[in-house]
N, C-alpha and C positions, 0 to 999 in steps of 0.2 A: 620767605622766611628769613634768608639771609638779612635783608632789609631790616625785620624785626630785631633780630638780635643786633644789628648794629644801633637801632635806634634805644634798645634797653641798655647796652653798653654806653651809650652817650648819655643817656638820663642820669646812670648810676654814676657817672662821671660828675656831672654836674652837681647831684646831691653830695657826693662827697666831698667835692671842693667846697661847696656853700658850708655845708656843716662844719669842714675844718676850718673854715676862715672864722666862723663866728666864735668856735673854741679859741682858737689862736687870739682872735681879737678880745675875749675876757681875759685870757692870760695876760696880753699885754696890758691891759688895762689894769690889772692888779700890780704887774712890775712897775708900770709909770708910776703909779700910787707911792709904792714902797720905795723905788730909787729916785723920785723926784725927776722925773724925764720933762724937759722942755713941752709946753704946750703946742708950739709948732711940730714937733715931732710927732705928738698924738695926733695933732689935725691931719699930718700926712698919712699917718696909720689909718686914720677913719677914712680919708681919700681914697685909698687903696681896698680898703674892705666895701666901700661903696661900688667902687670898678667890678670887684667880683663879683657882688650882687648883682650890678647891671649886666655883666657877661652871664650870669645864671638867668637872669629874666631873658634875656635876648635868646639865648640856647634852647630854654624851657619853651618859649614862643615859636622857635623853629621847629621844635619837635613836635608840638600842637598842630602845626599848620601841614606838615609832613604827613602825621597820620591823618587828619583831615583830607587833604588832598587824595590821598591814596584809597580811603574808604568810600569816596564819591564815585 
């Protein structure tokens, strides 16, 4: 049961981080258009957002594997 709570907490964390990242990315895209930020900076921001999504995908895959291994 304690493991279930830890997995649920980790899943929530991954979900909140990914949702927060996409909201922040939308906001930064809006600011970049308004403030004429350089394309290089926006490329860097896009790479950071991509890294967060890769982290979320790996974390979700690890949770799925742990739950699958536990149920077998």
